[in-house]
N, C-alpha and C positions, 0 to 999 in steps of 0.2 A: 262873446255870452260866456259868463262864467258857468263852470260844471260843478254840482254840489254832489257829493256822495250822500246815499241814506245815512241816517244816523247810527253810528256804531260802527259801520263798515267802511274801511279805507277805500279810497279811490284806486282805480285800475280794475282791468277787465281780466287779468289773469287768474287761474285757479289758485295759486299759491296765497295771494294776498288774503283772498276770502277764508281760505282753510284756516291760515294762522289766526286770523281774528275770532273765527268760530272755535277753535280747539283750545284756546288760552284759558278759558274757564275750566275747561273738562281736564287740563293738565294740572291745574290747582286741586280740582277735586280727586283727581287719579293719586297725587301726593297724599292727601288728607287720607283716603282710602287706603293707601299702603301703610301710613302710620298707624291707622286704626287696627288693620290686619295685624302688624306686628306687636301693637299693645293687647289686642285681644288674644294672641298666642301665647304673650307672657303672662297675663293674667290666668289663663286656662291652664297652662304648663305648670304654674307654681301654687295652685290651690288657693286662689285669691278668695277670701272671705269677707264681703262686703260689711259685715254687721260690725265688727270690731273698729273698723276704719271709720265708720260712721260718728262713733263715739270720739274716735281721735278729732276728727273733723270738728264736732262740736266743741271739744275742748280747744282747738286751736282758734275757733271763732271767740270763745271766752278770752282766752289769752291774748288776742289782738286788741280786745277792748282795753285791757290793762295795758298793753306796750304802745299803742297809739294815743296822741296827745289829745286830740281835739273832737268836736262832734262831727266836724265835715270829713274827718278822716275816717271816723267810724261809718258814716253814711257810704263813703266811697268803698269802703271794704266791703260793706253789704252788697252795694251795687256790683262790685266786681264778682263776688260769689255769684249773685243771681245771673250776671251776664254770661258765666260759664254754665249754668244750668239751661240757659236759651240757646247758647251755640251748641252744646252737646245734642239736644233735641231736634236742632235745625239740621245739623251735619248728618247724624246718625238715626233720622226719624224713620220709621217703617222698615228698617234694616234688621231683621232678627239675628244675623249673624253678628251684629254690633249691640245687641242687647245689653250685654254685661258692662260693655264699655260705657254706654249710654246711661244705665242705671246707677253705676259706680259714680260717673262724674256728675250726674245729677243729685244723688243722695249726698255726695261730699259737699257740694256747693249749698245745697239747701241746709245742711246741717250747720255748715259755718256760718250762714247767716242767721239761723236760730240762736246759735251761741252767742254771737255778738250782739244780737237785739236781747236776748234774755238777761244776760248781766247788766246791760244798760237799764231795762226796765226795772230789774230788781235794785240796782242803785238809786234810781230816782223814787222808788217807793220806799226801800228801807233806810236810806241814808238819812243821817240826822246833822244838820248844821252844827258845828262846834261853837262854843262859846268864843269870843272874839279876842279875849285876854284873861289873865289870871285875875281872881276876885275873890273876895269874902263875902258869903252871902247867907242869909237865913232862909231855910226852906222848910215849907211844910208840904209833905208828899207821903204817897202810899208807897209801901215797901213791896217790890215785885218778886224779888229774890234774896235769899239769906244765904250766906255761906260762912260757917265756922272754921276759922283757921288758927287754932291752938297752938301750932308750932310756931307761928309768926306772931302769937299774942293779939290777935286781932278777930274782928267780924267784918265781913265784906258785905255790904247790902248794895241793893240796887233800887233807887227810887224813881218814881215819876211825880213830876210836880208841874205846875204852871208858873213860867217866868213873868211876871207881871211887867217887868221893864220892857219886854218885847212881846208880849202877848201871845205866847207860844208854849206849846207843852214840851217839857224836856224830860230826858232819861239820863241820870247822872249815877256813877259808882263812888260809895263812900266808904273809906275805912275806917272802923270804930275799934279803939283799944278796949281789949277785954274789961279792963276796969270801968269803963263808961257805958258797956253794954247794959242793955235792959232786956230782961227775959221776954218781957210782953211784945217787944219788937220782933214780931215775926211776919211771915207773908200775910200781906193784907191789911195790916197795921197802919195806921196814919200817924206820923211822927212829926216833930217840929225840932229843927237842929240848926246849928250855925257850923258851916263848913268852909274851908279854903278850897276853891275850885281851879282847876287847871285845864286848859283845853288838851284833849287827847294828843299824846306826844308823837311828831313825826320822827322818822329815823335820825338817831343822833348822827350817823355818818353815813356814807353811800354803803350799800349793802347791809346796812343794819336793819332791826326788826321794825316793821311798820305798825305800829299799834295805832296810829291815826286811821289807817285804812280798815283794820280790823274793829276799831270802835264805829266806825261811819255804817258798816253794814251790821253791826249789833244795835244800832240805834242809839249809841251813847253820846251825849253833847259835851261831857265832861267826867272827869275823875278828881277825888279830892280826899280829905281827910277831915274828921270831925274836931271842932274846936269848942272846948267845954261838955256841957252834958246834952243827952238826947232826952226828949220828952215825948210820950206816947199819949197822943191826942184821942185816938179812937182803936179799941182792940180788933185785931184781926178777926174775921169772919170765919168761926168753924165749918169745916166742910170736907169734902172728899179729896183733900189735898195729898199728894204723895209726899211733900217735903217733910212733914213731921214724921211720918213713918220712915223715911230715911235717917232722919237725925236719931231717932229711937233706935233703930238697928245699929248704927254706927256707934251709939253710946253702948248698946249691950255687947257688941263685941269688943270695945275697949274695956269693958268691966270684966270680961271673961280672960282676957290677955293682958300683958304687960309690956311696956317700952315699945320698940320698934316693930316688933311682930304684930302687936295690936293695932298700930297706924296703918300698916300696910294690909292686914286682914279687913279692917274697916273700909279700906279703898275698894277690895276685890267685894265687899259684899253690898256697899252702898254707894261707890263711887265718891266718897268723902275722902280726900288727900289732904285736907287742912292739917292733920296732926303728923304727917310724915316730916321728920326732923330732916333739916337742911343738908346735914353731912351724909344721910342715907340717900336722898335724892341726888345729890351730887355723886356718889359712888355708883348709884345704878346708871346714871347718866354716862359717866366716864367707862362704865363697864359694857355700855350697849344695851342695858335692861331696862332702861327708862320706859320702854313702850308696856312693859308688865305693869307698871303702875297706873297707867290710864286705861280706862274700860273701854276697849276696842274690840278689833276682830278675834283676837286669841281668846278672850273671856267669854264673848257672846257664843262665839264657836263652841266653846268648850260646854255651856250651859245648853244650848240646843243639841249638841251631839249626846250628851248624857241623857236630856229628855227624850230625845228620839229613839236612842237604843233602848232605854228604860221601858217606854212604852211598847216598842217593838216586841220585847222579849215578854213582858206582863201579858199583854193581848194575846199574845200566842200560845199560852197557857190555857187559854179557853177556846177549844174546838169550835163550839157553836158559833162565836164571833168570827174566830179565823176563818171559817168556811164561808162567812157572809159577807163580809167587808175585806176590802183591799188593805192589809195591814200597813204598807208604806203609807197610805193616805191618813189612816189613823196616827201613825207615828209622827208624820210630818205636821198633822195639825197640833198634836201636844207639843211637839218641838217649837212651832211657831207661837203658841201661847207662852211657853217657858220664855222664848227670847224676848218676845214684846214686854211681858212683865218683868224680866231682868233689866231690860232697856230703861223702862219707866222708874223702876226702883233704883236705878243708880243715877237719876237726874236727867236722863233723855239729853244728853249733851250731843252736839251733832256728829262727833266721831263715833260715838254708841250708836246713833240712828243710822249712821251711814253703814255700819258693820252689821246692824241688825236687817237693813234691807238686803245687802248682800247674802247674808245667811238665809233670809226668807225665800230669795230666788233659788238658792241651792236646794232648799226643802220642796220648793214647788217642782224642781226639776226631778228630784226623786220620786216624789208622788206620782208624777206624770211617766215615770220610767225612761227619762233622759238622763244624759250624760250630766253629772251635777258640776264638775270641775272641768270646764271647757272656757275658751276664750271668749265664746257668745255670752255665757253666764257672767264672766268677769266685765265684759262690755256692757250688758244689759244693767248690771248693778251700778256702774260708773255713770251710765247714761241717766238712770234714774235720780241719783244723787246730785249729778250736776244740774238736772232740771230743777230740783228743789233749791239746791244752794250753790248756785254758778260760782260765787266768790270762794268757795272751797277749793277751787283747782289751785289757787295760787298759795295755798297754805301748806305747810310740809306734813300736816296729818293725813290729809287726802293723799297727796303724792306718796308718803311713805306706805301707807295702807296698800293701796292699789300697786305699787312698785313690787311688793312683797308678794302679794298674790298672784301677779302676772308672773313673776320669778318663778314660783311654786309650780304654776300650770304649765308654763312653758317648759320647764325641765322634766317634769314627769311625764308630758305628752311626748316628748322626744323619743326617738327609736333606741338609742343605747340604753337610756334609763328603763325603759320599759323591757328591754331585753334583760337587764339586769336584776330587776324586781320580778320577772317572770315565775310562776310556781315551777319547782322542780322537787326532785327526790334529794333530800339532804337532811342532815342532822339540825335538831333544834338550835345548837349553838352557831352553825353556819348560818342558818336563817337570821338569828340574833345579829351576827356579825354583819351581814348584808345590810340589814335594817339599820345598824349602828352607822356604817359608813355612809349609807344614804341619807342620814340625818345630819351628818357632818357636811357632807356636800351640799345639802339644801342650805344649812346655814351659812356656809361660804358664799354660796351664790345670792343668796338674800343680801348678805353684807355686801358683795359687790354692786348690786343693784341699788342698794340704799345709799352707797358712800357718796355718789354726786349729790345727791338730795341733802345729806348731812352737811357736805361740805358748803353747800351753795347757802343753805339757811342759818347753819351753826357755825361754820368755819373751823371745824374740828372733826378729826377721824380716830375712831378708836381701832385699835390695832387687835386686841384680843376679844372683840365682840362675838365673833362666831362661834369661839370655843366655849365662851361662858354661856351663850344662848343654847348650846347643844345640850348642857346640864340644866340650865334655868327652865327652859320651856317646858319639858316634860316634868320636871320638879313641881312646876305651878299648874300645869294642865291634868296632871294624872295623880297627884298627891294632895298639894295645897288646897286647890278649889273644891274637890270633891269631899275633903276631910271638913272643910268650913261648911259646906252643905249640909253635910251629916250631922256635925256639930250644932247647927242652928236647928235643924229637925228635932234632933234628940233633947235639945234643950227643952222643948215644949213638955217633955216628961220627965225633965230632970235628970237625964243620962247623958248628956253631952261631954262630961269630963274626959273620958278617953279620946275622943275625936280633936278636942281642943289641944290635947297634948300633942297630937300629930300636927295639927296646923301650927302651933307654936316652934315645934322643931324644924319643920319644913322651912318655914319663914326666917327662922334663925339661920340656917344653912343657905336660904336665897341670898340673904345679906352678906353673910360671910363669902360667898362667891363674889358678890358685887364689890366689896372692900378689897379682897384680895386681888381682883383683877385690875382693880383701878388703881392699886397702889405699886403695880408692877412698873419698872422703868419703861418709859416710852409708851405706856398704854394708851396715852391720848397726845395726838399731835395737833397743835393749833395751826391753821392754814390761814393765809390772806384770802381777801374777798375773791371769790370764783366770778369770772365775767359772766355777764348773762348769755351772751352768744355760745361760750363754752358750755354751759348747762344745757343750752338748747340742743347743742350737738350730742351730749349724753343721752338727752331724752329721746332724741330723734334715732339714735342707735340702739337705744334699749327697745323702743317700740318695734323697730323693724326686726329686730333678733326674736322678739315674742311673737308677732303677729304673722309673720311668713312660715309656711309649713315645709319648704323645701330648702336646697342648698342656697337659694335666693337670701335667706335670713343672715347667711355669714356675711353679706354686705354690710351688715349692721356693725360689725366691727371697724369698718373705716370710719366712721364718725367718732366712734369712741377713741380711736388712736389720734386722729386729728384734735379731739377735745384735749386729751389727755397731755399731748405736745404743747398744745396752746396753753393749757392751764399751767404746766412746769415752767413755761417761759414767761408768764405774765408777770409784769412788775409789781413789786410790792411798794405801795406808798411810803414816801419819805415823811411827809408830815400829815397828820390827821387833826382836823378842827372840828369841834362840835358846832351845832347850830346856833348856840348862843354865845360863841367865842371864848367861852369860860374854860374849857378843856382842850388842851393840845398836846397831842403824842408826836414824839420825835424818834425815829429809828436812827439810831446813833451810829450803827454799823457793828456794834457789840451783841451781847445777848440780852441787854436791858432795855426797856424802853424809857426815853425820858418824858417826864411829863411837866407842864407848867404849875400845876397845883397839886398839893396832895387832897384827894377827894375823899370825902366821908361816904360817898355814894359807890358802892359796889356796882352798880348799874353803869355808870360812867367809867369806871376802872375796867371792867370786864369787856366792854364795847372797844375801847381802845386797844386792850391786849388782843382781843379775837381779830379786830380788822388788820391790826399789824402782823398777826401770825406769830405772837411771841406770849411767853408765858413768865412765870415769876413776877415778883413785886417791882412796880415801876420806880425809878428814881426821879426825884424832884429836880428840877433844874437848878434850882439854889443850892443844891449839894454836888453838882456837876462841875468838875474842875475847869473844863473848858467854857463855861457858860459864866457871863457876867451879870448879876442880878442885884437890883437895888428894890427899894419897897415898891416901886411903881411899874419897873419894866425889867425884863430879861433880854439880853443879847446873845445869839450864838451863830457860830459861823460852822457851815457844813461844807464838805468838798464832795461833790459828785461828778463823775466823768469830767475830771480835769478843771471844774468850775469851782469858785468858792462862792457860798450862798450866804448871805447875811440876813439873820432873822431877828425882827424887833418884836417882843411880845408884852402887851399890859398884864400887869399883875393886880392893879388897883385901879379905882374909880375916880382917885383925888386929880383935882385940877392941876394941869401941867401948863407951863407958860408955852404958849403957841409958837413963838420963834425957836424955842429950844427943842420943840416937838417936831416942827417942821424940818430943822436941820437933822435931827436922829432919823426921820424918814427918809431923807434925802440919800442917807449913808446906807439904807437898807434895801435889800430886794423884796424882802416880804415883811408887811406888818399886819399883825393879828391883834385884835382887841374884841372885848365883850362891851364897847361901847361907841357911842358916834364919835368920828375924828373929824376936826376941821377940813376944808378942802386944801388948806395949805399944806397937808401931810401927802406927800407923793412920793411913795416907793418906786424904786426902778421898774418892780415887775407886778406884785399884786398888793393890794390894800383890802384885807379881809376885816373890815370893822363891822359894828352892828347893822349898820345900813346896807351893807353888801351881804351879810349872812342872812338878813331877813327876807332877801329875795332869793337866795341860793340855798339855805340850809347848810348842813355839814359838808366840809371839804375832805377829798383826799387828794393829796399833792404828789405827783411824781416829778422830782427835781431833775432826774436824768433825761427825760424826755420834754421838760419844760411844759408840762401840762397838768391840768387838775380836773377832777370830776366833782359834780355836786350831788345833792339829794334832790334837788329840783328837777335834774335831768330826766329822772325817771317816775316823775309825778304827772306832768302835762295838767289838763284842765279837769281832771277829777274833782268831785266834791271835797274829799277829805283834806286837798292841797289848795283848792281854789280859795278858801277863806283866807288863807295865808298871803295870798297875793292881791285880793281884791283893795 
């Protein structure tokens, strides 16, 4: 007769067998317990604060949606995060000594899932399907927004209209030349016009600016330009709109000042940057001062701080009020009203609203007697912004704003800095010197913190930005903006002239600093594209350095060092091909970039130069001695790592005899064309014709490693790219 053991118990009557079977699960649990003990001790010993890391988890969830390709991957990531929550509660349930670890794991998993779900829902709600192809169309629609850009000799409007061909409502952005503008075409007006429309542009090259993604979340289906004249069908309804007040304020400022200072003062007062000359904007950018032109944290904070301090001092002059109300609460209320009013007056752009939210949280902390500049406060502001605009995470504005604030808070909360700034018996000159040194150190730390973001998005590094900001930021914060506020106030009684003189001279000095810094040799260094994993290493290291409160934070330098080494050895692409195949850039081994065509578009030229990490004027292939160019094609031989590569590039769309084309393709390693090539064209390695590029977008080709990257690789099945591949 066969003998059966009980389920789960091995055969045999010896005590060892039974004990082994019973103890195995306990051993696994003991291992988990020991891991939990170690993690709990680590978190407790290093002052782990869950709140900032919850915001990091939310951001990681949002970033995962952009990085992952398809809905099933998004669902899998959400499921994995929730599985972590379930596992943490199952393993450490009811154990008080594991409460920190259980709550941390649960909170991080939940916030990750919320972040991914949030941006997914936001995309489905806000996303606007782009038009399928370029077209010329007559539009009758209502103006939603109007932006005057006199420096570019145009007015930009956003229209909402019904597309009769598809039976759907669309929102489009149209550029109108100044000579064709109609003053009655204001917000709310219904106009009829004929426009040339284009789908929002995808990145021209891998690593380039993705306007299609921005337009998707802004609800834009197309952009275009006016053809002919514009007719106003219905006047805009007069109402409590801020836009006319904003334009009136901008016009008033430009009437009181002349030239470039007038344009910058108008930007400070109303958020209107349309009159800033391109040369001044480029100088501010190359000097690392462009953040002063967009209404963001610096400007909103200056307005709120001035209102807060002014209210605090004025109310304090009345003892009856001061003895009956909490002065910080009154001052915070006045500061909040000033901040909200300034945000609305300057157009309530998303960066300004983000800054206003952060400043309001700081005011709330002051009113409640809490520490205003803490990591928790920064994390709360970032959390609130991401809940409202999750897509802002991948934009440079959000990243630079919060990276700068994180750097400031982390630096000033560190022990050595607190000791350096601690009050002591000293002369006013010593105190001023310490403050000046601290200002310079803060500027350098901010520049270092922002450098990976600037390199990743803009492919350029400013060398002298920290030194320019040391002078420019106090100049704008303590001279130009207060003088501007005083001038506008005194203009109510006709006494603003002295204050306008101060505004004019302070902004002239600002521009002089910008142009002087930008003109210095080596002030700007163009760099090739930073790989995404390198950028992730820099971000991870920065967060680790900022959020830990003990020596544990020093481990954050490790990802920085790894990322720096990886970035320095990252290969520069040898050949760059735009998504339409018309623009080709070739790194020749010298200091000049070779281009297939001389482009009238600065956009195409700048993209090629930035992604190649080169400056100077490109050289057309037809003028390069080693290239052989006819009216229809150019042939160029390139040597890389001991191998000769032959490139055949189309210059025209003229009909070519197929047999001759096939023979030329057979002799070439790479063929590039902005048209469809026949199947008989078979190069030895890569055929990048219109059929291929329609699927892949732009290319960055690395001949040394015999590989290429495409724009499509980073797009997946997101809505702004899906229409290109359907």
